[in-house]
Structures are given as C-alpha cells and as structure tokens.
C-alpha positions in Angstrom: 15.8 -20.9 35.9 17.0 -23.8 33.9 15.7 -22.1 30.7 17.4 -18.9 31.5 20.7 -20.7 32.1 20.3 -22.5 28.8 19.7 -19.2 27.0 22.8 -17.7 28.6 25.0 -20.7 27.6 23.6 -20.5 24.1 24.4 -16.8 23.8 28.0 -17.3 25.2 28.7 -20.1 22.7 27.3 -18.1 19.8 29.6 -15.1 20.8 32.6 -17.4 21.1 31.9 -19.0 17.7 31.4 -15.5 16.1 34.6 -14.2 17.7 36.6 -17.2 16.5 35.3 -16.8 12.9 35.9 -13.1 12.8 39.5 -13.4 14.0 40.3 -15.6 11.0 38.7 -13.2 8.5 39.6 -9.9 7.0 37.4 -7.0 5.9 37.3 -7.4 2.1 34.6 -4.9 1.2 32.6 -2.2 2.8 30.0 0.4 1.9 29.9 3.3 4.3 27.7 5.6 2.2 30.2 8.4 2.3 29.7 11.6 0.2 26.3 12.7 -1.1 25.4 10.2 -3.8 25.6 6.4 -4.5 28.6 5.0 -6.3 27.4 4.2 -9.8 30.1 1.5 -10.2 28.5 -0.4 -7.3 24.8 0.5 -7.1 21.9 0.7 -9.5 18.6 2.4 -8.6 15.7 0.4 -9.9 12.5 2.3 -10.7 8.9 1.8 -11.5 6.3 -0.8 -10.4 8.0 -3.9 -11.9 5.8 -3.9 -15.0 5.6 -5.4 -17.5 7.7 -8.3 -16.5 7.2 -8.4 -12.7 4.2 -6.1 -11.9 4.1 -5.3 -8.2 7.6 -6.7 -8.0 6.2 -10.2 -7.9 4.5 -9.6 -4.5 1.6 -7.2 -5.4 3.4 -4.4 -3.7 1.8 -1.0 -3.9 4.7 1.4 -4.2 6.3 3.0 -7.2 10.1 3.1 -6.9 11.8 6.4 -7.8 15.2 8.0 -7.8 13.8 10.7 -5.5 13.1 8.6 -2.4 16.6 8.1 -1.2 19.5 10.3 -0.1 23.0 9.9 1.3 23.3 12.1 4.4 25.7 12.0 7.4 27.3 8.8 6.1 24.1 6.9 5.9 21.7 5.7 3.2 18.1 6.9 3.9 15.3 5.2 1.9 12.0 7.1 2.4 8.5 5.8 1.9 5.9 8.4 1.2 2.3 8.6 0.1 -1.4 8.4 0.8 -4.7 7.1 -0.6 -3.0 4.2 -2.4 -0.3 6.3 -4.1 3.0 5.3 -2.5 6.6 6.0 -3.5 9.9 4.6 -2.2 13.3 3.4 -3.5 15.1 0.2 -4.2 18.9 -0.1 -4.9 20.9 -3.1 -6.0 24.4 -4.2 -6.8 23.2 -6.5 -9.6 25.9 -7.1 -12.2 28.2 -4.7 -10.4 29.1 -6.2 -7.0 28.6 -9.9 -6.1 29.7 -11.8 -3.0 30.3 -15.6 -2.4 30.8 -16.7 1.2 31.9 -14.8 4.3 30.3 -12.8 7.0 28.0 -10.2 5.6 26.6 -7.6 8.0 24.6 -4.4 7.8 23.9 -1.8 10.6 20.4 -0.4 10.1 17.5 1.3 11.7 14.0 0.2 10.9 11.0 2.3 10.0 7.7 1.5 11.7 4.0 1.4 10.8 1.4 -0.9 9.3 2.1 -1.6 5.7 5.9 -1.1 5.7 8.3 -3.8 4.5 12.0 -2.9 4.6 14.5 -5.6 3.6 18.2 -6.3 3.2 18.5 -9.3 0.9 20.5 -11.1 -1.8 19.7 -12.9 -5.1 21.8 -15.4 -7.0 23.9 -14.0 -9.9 22.3 -16.5 -12.3 18.9 -14.9 -11.9 18.6 -14.1 -15.6 19.4 -17.6 -16.7 17.8 -19.7 -13.9 15.0 -17.4 -12.8 13.5 -17.3 -9.3 13.5 -19.3 -7.1 16.1 -21.6 -8.7 18.7 -18.8 -8.4 18.2 -18.7 -4.6 17.4 -15.8 -2.3 18.9 -14.9 1.1 16.8 -12.6 3.2 19.2 -11.3 5.8 16.6 -8.9 7.2 12.9 -8.5 6.7 10.5 -6.6 8.8 6.8 -5.9 8.4 5.0 -3.2 10.3 1.9 -5.3 10.8 3.9 -7.5 13.2 5.8 -5.0 15.5 9.0 -6.1 17.2 9.4 -9.1 14.9 12.2 -9.8 12.5 12.2 -12.4 9.7 15.2 -14.3 8.3 14.5 -16.5 5.3 16.0 -18.6 2.5 14.1 -19.2 -0.7 15.1 -22.1 -3.0 13.4 -24.2 -5.6 12.7 -26.7 -2.8 11.3 -24.1 -0.5 9.9 -20.8 -1.8 7.0 -18.5 -1.4 5.8 -19.5 2.1 9.2 -20.9 2.8 9.9 -23.6 5.3 13.5 -22.3 5.6 12.6 -19.3 7.7 12.6 -18.0 11.3 10.7 -15.1 12.9 11.7 -13.8 16.2 10.0 -11.2 18.5 12.7 -8.8 19.7 11.6 -6.2 22.1 12.5 -2.7 21.0 14.0 -3.7 17.7 12.5 -0.6 16.1 14.5 1.6 18.5 17.9 2.8 17.3 20.4 0.8 15.1 20.9 -2.9 15.1 23.2 -5.4 13.4 21.9 -7.9 10.9 24.3 -10.5 9.6 24.9 -13.9 8.0 27.8 -16.2 8.2 27.8 -18.0 4.9 30.1 -21.0 4.0 29.9 -23.8 1.5 28.3 -25.9 4.2 25.9 -23.6 6.0 24.3 -20.2 6.4 23.9 -18.8 9.9 21.7 -15.7 10.6 22.6 -13.2 13.4 20.9 -10.2 15.0 23.1 -8.1 17.2 25.7 -11.0 17.1 23.2 -13.5 18.5 22.6 -16.6 16.4 18.9 -16.9 15.5 18.7 -19.4 12.6 21.0 -21.9 10.9 20.6 -23.8 7.6 22.9 -26.6 6.8 21.2 -29.3 4.7 23.0 -32.5 3.9 21.4 -32.5 0.5 23.3 -29.9 -1.6 21.3 -30.3 -4.8 20.7 -27.1 -6.8 17.0 -27.2 -5.7 18.0 -27.2 -2.0 21.3 -25.4 -2.0 21.8 -22.8 -4.8 24.2 -21.0 -2.4 27.4 -22.1 -4.1 27.6 -19.1 -6.4 28.0 -15.3 -6.1 25.0 -13.3 -4.9 24.2 -9.6 -5.2 22.7 -7.1 -2.7 19.3 -5.4 -2.6 18.1 -2.8 -0.2 14.5 -1.6 -0.5 11.5 -0.3 1.5 8.3 -1.8 0.1 4.7 -0.8 0.9 1.9 -3.4 1.2 2.0 -6.5 -0.8 1.6 -10.2 -0.1 4.0 -10.0 2.9 3.7 -6.4 3.8 0.0 -6.7 4.2 -3.0 -5.3 2.5 -3.7 -2.6 5.1 -1.6 0.5 5.1 -1.7 3.2 7.7 -1.4 6.5 5.8 -0.9 8.4 9.0 2.7 7.0 9.4 4.3 8.6 6.3 6.9 9.6 5.7 9.1 6.8 7.1 12.8 6.1 6.7 14.8 2.8 6.4 18.3 3.9 7.4 21.4 1.9 6.6 24.7 2.9 8.2 27.0 0.5 6.4 27.5 -2.9 4.8 30.6 -4.9 5.5 31.9 -8.2 4.1 34.6 -10.4 5.9 36.3 -13.3 4.3 
C-alpha cells in the first residue's frame, strides 16, 4: 500500500512539473508529416549499409536502408521493415545539417512495431559529429525498443564518459506499450535531461560535472528516425515470420 501511494505521489508531482514547464513554453517547431512526401528542406533519407565508413551502421545491423521503405500516409510517417533469409530492408531519415535543436521539450507520438529482431528508434546526435566524432558529440536516445524484450522501452545517453553499454540508461517494462500510440519525450535544459513516456518521468540525468566528456549537451542536436533489424542491440536472432512491420510516427513537436 505504501509503495502504491508513493508511486501515485511521484506521478502527480511529475504531471505538475510537466504542466508548469509546458505553460511557460511555446511550440516553436513541429513535423506533422502532412502531404505525401518528406520535406527535403528538413529531412534526408540515408541509404545503404553504412559502408565503407560505418559498415552495419556501427552496430552490425543487418538491414539495407532504402528510399522505398517509408511513406507518408494519413498524416503519418510509416517506416517499414521487410525481408527474409538474412536480406532485410528498412529506412532511416535524419535532419542532419538541416534542422537542429538546442534545449526544450521534444516529443514524438509513435506506434511501435513488434517482433524479435526489430529495433526502432527516435534519437539525436550532436551537430559537431563530423568534427568530434562519436561518442564525444553526444547521443540522446529518446526512444529505443527491441523486439527481443517485449513491453520494454530504453532511454539512454551516450557520451565520451559513458558510451556503448552506457551507464546513463534506463529500461522500463511497460505493459501494452506495443498497443496503439504513445508519447516519448525529453525535457532538455542546460542543467538536466528528463525522459518521459506518456508524460510520466522515467529517467533524469543532471551531472554536476559539465565537462565535454560528461555533458556534450550544450550544443544543437539533430533528429534521426529509423527501424533497424538485428545488430548488437537488436539481437542476432530475427524472426522472419513477423515481416513486414511498421514503425509509425504521428508527429514531432518542440517547445521552448
């Protein structure tokens, strides 16, 4: 009973904090995926397998990214993973060098695919990626899900101080998370980054040490949306019977 009361109080405080923050902010940018194609001034479709510079996209992923595995329909972005017998295709889109954000509440409403071997993600990389490289540029994983761990969502930060199997991470089992649409968000300031799922606070990172190795989050970041197959995190086992599967994104909004 005491634990339940504690959880209720925590949820109420989180909602009050969120409401207070939102009331002081304005919507400064949104992507509603209207029309029937991506806006070329905002988005770039990345293709291939990452070779020769980053084969397997740095994670031994199995898919080939193409321009054919996504579509804009009914005001939503639909990224589709297809394939069998080790031949998998999907899509990856990014706002790199076109749209960058520094600080604010960033949220996406999305519906997850399901099945062993899938790895959808909504994430961000530092704008100095070309100069500093990864992980010094920093990475913010607002949403990661892997089909080998059903009903589990990962929120992670990668830095020079904590990368790969990052210590700055949180995984939470959320019953029914694959059903319907859910909200994935961060509240990002010069002092902290808070991660939310359906407006509930799940993880907070606010280090006192703000060195570039610990806190590269004082610069603009760009967005990436992708649906990977397999890989170091997605898992070596892929269930071919699940395909095709869709990662559906309703919108992205930024409040500052």
